[in-house]
N, C-alpha and C positions, 0 to 999 in steps of 0.2 A: 709781294704787288700791294701798293698802297691805293687808297680811293682816288687820293689826289692825282696819282699817275693816270689812273683811269679817266678821269675828268679830263686831264691836260689831252690824253688821247684823243676823246670825242671830240673835244673842241679843234684839234687840228684836222681831224678826220673830217669834220663839217665845213672847215673853212679851206681845207688842202693849202694852208697859207700860214707860215708859222709867225709871221708878224701880226696878222689880224687875230689868230688864235690868242697870241699872247694878250692882245688889247682887250679881249673878250673876256678873258681871265683875270684882268687887272695884274700881270706879272711881268718880269722884265722876259724878252724874248730868249737870253741865254739860259735862264732859270727854266723856261718851257723845254727848251731843247736837251736840258740835262736830265729832266722828268721822263721825257720820250727815250732818250738813251737808256736810262735806268729801268723802264719798263720791258723795252726789247733786250736788255741783258737778262732781266729777270724770267721772261718767257723763252729766252734762246731763238729767237726768231725776228727778222727785220718786221717792222709794221709799214714803214714807208719807204718810197723811192725818192730820194732827193735829189734835184739836178738843179743848175743856176736857173732854170726857166719856170720848173715847176715841183710839185709834190704831189704825188699821188698814193694811194693803199697799196700796198702788196696783197697777194691772195690770204695771206695771215690777217693782215689789218683787216681787210673785208670782212673775214670770219668772225674777227673779234668785236666788231664795231656794235652788231645788234647786242650781244650779252653784255658789252660796256654799258650801254644805253639802259640796259634793264636794270642793271646793279646800280645805276645813277638813280633810276627811278624809284626803285626800292628804298635806297638809303635816305631820299627826299621823304618819302612816304613815312619811313619810320622816324625821322625828325618831326615830321608834321603830327603824328600819332602823339610822340612823347610830349611835345609841345601842347597839343590839346588835351592830355591827359594832365597836365600841369594846371591848366586852365579851367578842367573841369568839364570840357565839352565832350569827352568821351569817358566812357567807364560803364560800371554796371552798379544798380542800386537795389537792393534786395529788400521788398516791401511785403508786410505781413499784412492780412486784413480777412475778415469774416463777415458774414451777414449782408444784407441788403445795401445797408449802409456803405459798406467798405466796397461794394461792388460800383455803387453809384459814384462814388469819390475816385476810385481807382480809374473808372472808364473816362472820367473827363481829364484826370491828371495826364494818363498815358497818351491821350491825344494831343494834349498840350506838349509834352516832353517830346514827342517824335516829331512834332512840327517844328519846334525851337531848336531841338538838340538831338538830331537825328543819331548822332554818336554815342548818347547815352541809352543803355538799354534797362527798362526796369524788370527786374526779375520778380515775378508775381507769385506769392505764396497763399493761396486762398485757405479757407477754414482755418485761419489762425486767428482765434478770436482775442478780444481784448485782454483777458488776463495773462494768457501764455505770450501773446503779441507784446506786452509791455516787458515781460521779463526777456524776450527774444533779442529786443533792442538794448536793454540795459546790459545783456551779457555778449552783445556784438554779434549775435547770430543773425539779426536783421538789421538793417540801416534804418529803415522807417517802418511804421506800422499804424495800423488806425486802433487806437486805444480810447480808453475812457478814465479821465483823472480821478483819483489822485495817481500821479506817474511813480514808479519807482525813484530812487535817490538817482541824481546824473541823469536823467532823462527831461528833456525839454519838451514842451508840448506846443502845438498850435491848435487852439480851440476853434472847431468849425460851426457847431451850433448845439443847441439843447433839443435831444432827441425825443420824442414822443412815441407812446406805443398805442396800440390797438388790438382788438381780438379780430382772430381770423377764425372763421367759424363754417361748417359746411353749408352750403345753398341751401339746403333743405332745413338746416335747423330751425328751432322755435324763436331762435334769437336773430336770425340772420335779417329780417326786415326792421330791425330796430334802429331809431336813429341814435341812441347810445345804450351802454349798458354798464352796470357797475360790477366790480369783482366779487361782491356778496352773491351775485345772481349766477356767478360761474363756480361756485363752490363744489357742486355735485358733479361737474364735467370732468371728462378724462383729459388732459393735456397732452400734447405732443411738445418736447423741449430738446434743447441742446444737451449733450451730457455735460455733467458740473465739472469734469476735469477741463474743458477748453476754457473755462474763466469767461463765458459769453455773459455781457452785460444784460441782455434781454432776459436771460433764465434768472439772474439775480434780482431784476426787477420784477419779476414774475413771483418769485418766492418773496419779496419784501411786501408785495401789494397784496399777496395772499395771506401773508401772516397779519398785516394790518387789518384784513377783513375778516379775519378769525379763522382760517382753515388752512390746511396743508394741502397743496396741489397732488392730485393723484395722477402720476405721469404714466401714462399709457405707453407710450414709446419714445424713444429719442432719436433724434435726426442729426445727419452731420453736416448739413447745410441749409440754407432757407428755403431752396426749390424742393428738396426732399421733404422737408418740414411742411411745406404748403400742399405737397403732393398727398402726405399721408392726412392732411385736414380735408382736402377734396374726395379722399377714398373714405371718409367718414371714421377714422379712426380716434378722433378726439378734436378739440379746438387748440389755439395756441396764441400766444401774444407775440406781436409782431411789430416792427418798428414801422412809423407811419409811412416812411418813404418804401415800403413794400406794396403800397396800393397799385403801383405801375405793373406789378406782377399778375398777369391775367391767366389764372389755372382753372379748368374746368371745375365747376363744383364748390368754389370757395368764394366766400362773401367776406367783406371786411366792415366791422362794426366799431365806431370810435368808443374808447373806453373812458368813463368818467374820472379815473383816478390817474389816466396815463400821460397826463400834461407834463413836459419836462421832467422826464422820467431819469434821464440820465445826460451826461456830457459828452459829446463825441469829438474827438480830436486825433491828430496826427502827431506822434512821438519819435523823437529820435535822440540817440546818445550825445549829450552835449559836446564831447571831446572827440567826436568821430571826425577823423582827418580827410574823409573823402571830398575832393573839390566836385565831383559828380553831383553827391548828395547835396552840396551847398548850392549848385545851380536849380537843382530839383526844388529846393526849400523857397527858391528865389520866385520860381514859378506859382508855389502854393501859396506865398503870401500875396501874390498879385491876384490869382484867380478865386482864391478862397479866403476873403477877407475874414481877419480873427474875429471872433464873438468873444463877449465878457465869459469869464469863469461865473458859473452859479455859485453862489454863497453855500456853504456848507451846511 
């Protein structure tokens, strides 16, 4: 049984006229008749009753019509999916991100991709922080990730902004009402931080600023994600450095205080492997370039 034979059968069944069906299919009538005979021979049953005055379906033909239409629809759908995949309008893009900056970026991007290319799915991998995210992109484990340059060799970046940090402290803390604090004032405080294995840029900034202020932070507890980190601050376990975009997260018992040394702490970017062949990724990158204009890369 060939697909073209089923298509010929459906055309004749719908027109009940070989001439009109042949015109519909843009083939000669003898060729159409030959395809119907071949299909009937293959199935071992007659599909049409033919007289000089009319053509009508046999019981076998009536039984075959719906399945033949379904097969035709499925084949057409498969062709559309294959073409869409080639054009990048369907597919899957694996995205790694961590921290509140990543959540805010992916929230916007996910909405835009869903609106413009509903056939493209973003497979989100949260708690994938900058360092490990960059390596995952380099190694092909992720297609796209929120990272902080410099990126590994072979990874392209789209710089989004220079990120700043601030202090998150318990609302009852002596510094909670201050307009600004400096790192030296935090030297004796217990800190909540992400695990060093995550490659979190916020942790690296915390360690760098503390070193510049002349102390080594005392880590009271490590948190797996920004919400857990802020919950621990609210529980008065310690204080934390967080990105400025965290201020939209309102958790009972947490206050945010600008940090004097926290301006332009690190660069926030999206990274992808330059030779990734995914057409779906290419469409997502087009959206990124439109909705997240590229910012200049800070000088080293």
